[in-house]
N, C-alpha and C positions, 0 to 999 in steps of 0.2 A: 775901534772906537777915534773919537777926537778930540780934543783939549781946546774949551771955550778961553775966552779973553780973561774970565775970571780966576782962570786957575783949574777951573772944575772938569773934571772928564766926563764927557757924555759918551755911553756906549749901550748898544743893544745885544741884550743875551740872549739866544737862542736856543731853548730846550730840546731835545730831539729823543722822542719816544717810539715805539712800535704801535700801530693802529689797534691790534688785537688787545694788547693791555690796556688801552684805553676805553675802545666802544665794544667789548669782547663782552663784559658782563651786561652793558645794558642793550645790547643787540639778543642777547640770551633771554633776557627778560622779556622783551619785545616779541621774539617770538614764541615763548611759554603762554604769553599773554594770548597772543593769536591765536595758537594750538587750543587753548582751552576754551576761546571764543569759537572756534568752527566746531569743536568737541562739545560742545553744549548748542550748538546749531545742528550739527547733526543730529544727536540726541532727540530736539527738540522735531526736528523733520520726522525723524522714524518714530518717534512716539506718537506724531501727528498722525502719519501716512498709516502705523499699526491701527491706531482708534479709528481712523476716517476707515479701512479695512471691515476692523469690528462692525464699527458702526452700519456698514453695510451690509455684513454678512449675518450680524445677529436678527436682523426684522425677515431676513430668508430663513435663516434655522428653526426661527420661530412660526413662522410660514408654513414652512415643512413640517413642524410637530404638528401646527394646529389641524394641517391638512390631514395628516395621518388621521388625525382622532375624526375628525368629520368624514373621511372617507370608511371610516371603522364604522360611523353611526350610520351612513350612506348602505354599507353592507348588510348592517342588522335591520336597516328599513327595507330593503329587498328582500330578506328572509321572512319579516315579519307581514310582508304584503303576499307572502305563499303559505304565511299561517304557522311558520316552522320556529317554534319560540323554544329559544333553548335557554336555560338557567346561567343568565350573563352576568357575571361578577360588575358590577359599577365600578368605573375608575374615578378616584377623587381629580378634583383640577382646583388649582389658586384661581382661575378665570372665572370671574364672576359671570360671562354671558355666556361660557360654554357651560359652566354649570346648573345654568339655568335651562339651557337647552337639552342636557343629558336629563336633568329632573323632567322635564315635558315629556322627553321620547320614552322614559319610564313610564311614567303615566298613561301614555299611548298605548303602550306594549300591554300594559294590564288592563286596560279598558278593551283592547282587541280579544285578548285571552279570553277574558270574562265575556264578550260579545258572541263570540263563537259557541259559547255552551249554551247559549239561548237561541242560536241560529245554527241550522245547519253547515257545518265548515265547506260543503262543495257553495252553498250559496255564498256565504263569506268569500270567497275565492274568488267566486265571479264578481261580486261588488268591488271589492279593493282591487280589483285586476283591472275594473273599468270595462270588463266583456256582458257586464248586464245593466240594465236601466232602471233605475227605481219605477218609473212610469211605462214599463214596457209592456205592451198589451199581452194578452193571456193568447196562446198559441193551441194548436190542437195537434197532440202529439200521442204517440203510443207508448203506452206507459205497461208496468207489470206493478201491481199496487200489493201489499202485503199487510194483513191485519193479523195482530199478535195478542191474545187477551189472557189473563190468567183465570185458571180453573178455579172455581168455585171462591173467587176471591171475597166476596160477600161474606161469608163463612167462614173463613182465615180473619179476617177482620172482627170479628163479633169475638171470637173465642180467643185468639193469638194477642201475647204480650206487643203492647205499643212497643217497645225500643227492637225487642229481637224482629217484629215483624218489617220494622223499618231497616234495620241490617239485612235483612233476608231480602227486601225490595230493591233496595240500592245493590246489592250484588246481581240480582236476576238484571235489573235495566242496564247494568255493566255491560253484563255478557251478550244478554241481546242487542244492544247496540252496537257491540263491539264485532259480533259477527255480520252485522246490516252494513257496518261501514266496509269491513274490510274485502266484503263482496260486492262492491261499487254501489251500493244501495244509499239512497238520501231519506234519513229521520224527518217525516214530515212534521207529524205530533206525537204528545204522548194525551190520551183521552181518558182520564182516569187511571186504570190497570192495563189499558190498551196501547199499544205502540203501533202507529203508523207509518208505514216506511214505501217508498216507490223509487223505480229502477228505471233509466233512460232519460233521466232530467233532475237537476239541470246540464249534466255530463253525459255523453251520449256513450251507452251501454250497448254493444255490438252482439251480449249473448245475455239478454235482460231476464228469461224466465230460468234459464240454465242456473244463473247468479243468484236469484230470488229463491230457488229450491234447496240450493246449494247453502246458502244463509240459516233456513229455516230447518234442516236437517243436522248443521252444524249445533244449533240452539238447542235441536233436539236431545243431541247426544253429550253436550257440553252440561247439561241442567242435572245429569245423574251424578255427575263429581260434585257437583255443587250438593246435592243432596245427602252426601256422606257428611259432608262437612256441618251442614245445618243440623243433621240429626247429632253428631258430636255435640253440638252446642247446645241440644234441646229446643233448638227455632221450627217452626213450623215449615212444611214441605210445598215447595210450589212447582204446579203442572201447568201448562200453557195448551192453548190451540191454536193454530195458525190457518189462516185462507189466504190464497192468492190468486189474482185473476191479472188478466192482460187484455188490454183492449183501448181504445181512443180515447182518452181524456184530455180537457181544457185545465193547460198548466200555465203556470206565471204568478206575480205579483197580483194579489188579489186584495182587496179592502178599500180604506179612507185614506182621504188627503194626509190625516195625522198619523196612520197607522196600516202598514201594507203587512201580508203574508205569503211567502211564497211558497205554494198548495197547489192541488191538483184536485178536480173535481166531474163528477159526471155519474154515468150507469155504471160504467165498471168497478166505480170505487165502491159502490152501492153494493153491487154482485160480492167483492172481495170481502165486506162485511158480514153478509149473509152465507158465505161459505165458512168464514169463521165461526160462525152459531152452528152449520149441519155438523162439524165434528161431535159435538153432543149427542146428538141423534144416531148418526153413524158408530161412537165408539172409537173413532178416529182422532188424530191430533195434527194431521198435515192436511187438508183438503185445495185441491187446485181444480180450476176450471177448463174446460175441454181446450180452448185456444191455450193456456199456461202450459198444460202438459203437450200440446201438440208442438209448441216450440220446443219442449226439452224431452222428447220422444226417445231419442237416441243418449240420453245420458241418465236416465234412469228408470227404474221400473216403477209401474204404477199398476193400482187395482180400479179398474172401473168400476164406482159404487152404483150409481142409477141416474136418471134424470129426476131432477127436481124443479117444482115450482115453488120458488120463494116468495115470500109476503112484498106486497108493491109491484111485482113484475108479472107481466103476462108470458113470457118468454120463458121457455123451459130451458135449463141449463144441465148440461151432464157434469158429472161431478166425478172427481178420482181423488184417490189418496197416493199419497207419494210413500214408496218402499223402501228404497236404498237406491244408490248409484248404480250404474249398468255395469260398470267396469268392476264393480265388488266396491264394499267402502273400506274394506282395507288398502286401498292406491290413494284414498282421499284424508285430507289433513282436517279432521275432526276434532281433533284435541281431545281424543278418547284413549285412554292407553290397554291394550291386549291384555294389560295383566286384570284389569277389572272385568272383563269376560270369563275370563281362568278362574276368577276368585268367586265368580258366582256359582261356575261349575262344580268347585272345589268345595264349597262351603255345602252346596247341596250332597256331598256324596259325605262329609263328614258329619251330617245331622242325621242321617240313615233315615231322614222323612221320605214321603212320595215326593219319588223324582221330578223335577219341573225340566230337567234337560233328558235326553234320548241321545246322546253321543252326535250330536248334531245333524239329526235324521227329520228330527218334530221340532215343531215350531214350538216355544215357550208356553209350559200349559197353565197359565194365568190370566187371572184377569185384569190383572195390571196390563194394559195395553204397552207400556212405555217400554217395557224391556223387549218388547219385538224389533225395536231399534237396534237394543245390544244384540240380540241373537242375529241381526239382519249382515251384522258386521260379520260373523263367525261364520253362518251358513245363509246367506240370501236366498238359495233354493229354495229352503222350508218353507219361506214367508212367499215368495213368487209361487209356489206350487198352490199354497194355499189361496192366493188371489186370483190365479187360474181357474180353478175348482168354482171360486164363489161365481167369476162372470159366466162360466159355463152354467151354473144355476139360475143365473139371475136371464141368461138370455132363452134358456129353456121355459121360464116362467112366461117371459113374454110373448113367445111363441105360442105359447097355451099347451107345451108340452111337461103336464104336470107330473106324470109319471118320472120322467127324466129329473126333472127340476126336484122332485121327493126324494129321489136317490142321490143325487147329488149333497143336499140339505143331511139326510141323515147319514151320507159315509164322512160328513165333515172331519175334519180330526178330533179325536176326541181329546177333551178337557178346555179346547179352547173357546174362550168365552170372546163373542166378536158379536156386539149389537147390529153389524150390517148383517150377517148371515142371521140374525134374530128376527130383523123386518122380513126378509125372504121368508122365512118361516112362518111368520105372522100372516102374508099375503096368501103363501099355500093354503092356510086354514081357513081365511076368508072364502077361497075357493071352495074349498070341500064342508064347510059349516054353515058360509050364509048365502052361498049360490052366486058367487060375484062371477062372472065370466071374463073376456079377453081381457085382460091389462097392457096397458100402453106402455108400461115400465114407468110410470111417471109417480113419485111423491110428492104429494102437498103438502108442505110445511106452514102451519100456522103460524099464531105469533111470538111463537117462539118461548112461551112459558108450560115449559115441558115438566111431565109429570114424571115419576120415578121408573116405570117401565117405557119410556120413551113413547109412546102411544099419541105424540103427536103429530109425529111423521104417518100420513094416511094415503095408502094408497090409492091412484086412481082407477076405478075401472069401470066397468057395466054389469048388471047382475043380469043373469039369465031369465 
């Protein structure tokens, strides 16, 4: 320092201290604040990044979820297009639009499910699949037509209880339609108690005659199982007659601008209907035309009944009865158990009554022709032998060999009640008592209002 004139001393004091002790706390605070800012910035950046990622993933995940739901609905729609209706559990959703779509889809499914009960399933499939046009013109096609009619339905309706009749008819139609569809047939329509079905339309059927006859035999056999159920409940018993014919028919959508019906019509359809009626006169249950029998000749045994001139047609039709499958009914699934036949034999032995069976060597001696089909399952040879004897007698009668015909008719199996045999015997009696000459083998069928003895089937011949 130095002394001034006034005697005062001027001096400069220098205080020395290390920087760390002076600036350390401040710099630490600054670093702390800076780190905090960077941490917050990083948190903000990370939060924004995660939010942006989630914001971009959520729509994707949501889209995938909705897409899976829509794909499931699309698969369901494909199944419905094939008329495969499953009991699907409806899935709930909070999305209004998706909920509305599922609701509309359910209504469509219920509508189509009901629709196929009014229209044959095969036709619905072709319409839904786009292979059939509503305005598609009718075409000429070879078809096999079946008519199936309940025997004595008017009398059954007169005396049967309404509720019981409803139950029986429901089970009957369920059984008939099931066998028709299983054998590739298409149910055309219900005409009162008659079911009309066709084969080879709309879907191609390579063995239409065989499939139609298989369906008829399956129906005829299954009805016996239902008889037991109906009897146990006190319900009326139903039997039926079947007529089958094959020929060229017009088939397609027929109708007007606001309603059409996929159906067929033509002379073969009328013949099939008449064949069904002929069962009543010949005492048979399944009558087929010559063309139908020719198409399944290697698959079944037939009995050639006669040549018949039906009402409304000038052409004579040869009629045959279906007996049983050629390979033996035991090899064909007709949904009838062997125990049923065995129980009939066992019941006969236990009752001690006049035997209706003869250890498989005779046809069932009963006026109830339906049991022949059961017996054919166990011993078709008995039925076939009776059929061949009938055909020999018929041919002898047509050829004018009345002596041989008389021998065959008199030697027919004892106890067998057969209206066809009775017709031959009646024709033979006409020759001997009324002076009829050579017979051409043709029966004239009148308007179908039959009498008890079946006299409406009139042999056509010439007088001596």
